[in-house]
N, C-alpha and C positions, 0 to 999 in steps of 0.2 A: 353184201346181199341181206344178212340175218337182218342187222340193223336198217336197211330198208321199210322192208316187212313190218318189223316190231313202230315202225315208226307211220306207217302206212296205217295197223291195226289200230293204235291209238290216233290218230287223224280221225278215222272213221268212228271213234267211242266221239271223239269230241265233239263233234260235227253232230251225232246222234243228240249230245246230250244239250247241245246247243239248239236246236231247233225242238225238238220231244218237251224238255224241261217246262219252258214257257208255255204251252197249250194247255201242260194242265192245272186245271183249277183244285185248289187246295182246300177252299170252303164253300158251300154249294147256299148254303145258308146260314141267316145269320146268328150266333148266339145270343141267350139272352142274358140280361141285365139279373144278375140274383135279386130274389125278391126281398130276404132279409141280411137284416148287419149282424157282423160280430160282435160288436162292442167294443175292438181298439180301433180310439178313432182315427188315428193313422191310417189303419189300412182300413178302413172304411171309406177314408178319405183319397186313397191310394186307388180302392178299386172304381169307384165315382169317378175320378176325373180317366182312369183309363178307358171306362168303357164309353165316358163322353169321348175324350178321342176315337175311340173306335168306331164309333158311331157315325162319327162325321166322315171317317177315311172309309165307312162300309156304303155312307150315300152316295159320297163323291166318284168311289169306283165302279157303282151301276149308272151313274150317270157318263162317267168317260165310254161305259160301255155301251153306253144308248144313242151316244152321240158317234162312236164309228160304227156303229149298225146305219145310224140312217147317212152318214160321208156316203155308206158304200153303196150303200140304193139309189143317192143323186147320180 
């Protein structure tokens, strides 16, 4: 009996986690690229390449959200 109650509680929390967490937007604004360089070429290259990828992902995510909204409107 106690096992069934524990299983029900665990199932409830798992379902809440699955349905609530995806609806939380962690980042609402795009972070800005650093204006200055550090002076270490490997670090500067890493930051540049990371922000290049980040910019592409951020733009793609925005386009995907807009497409979803347009699809719902139709």
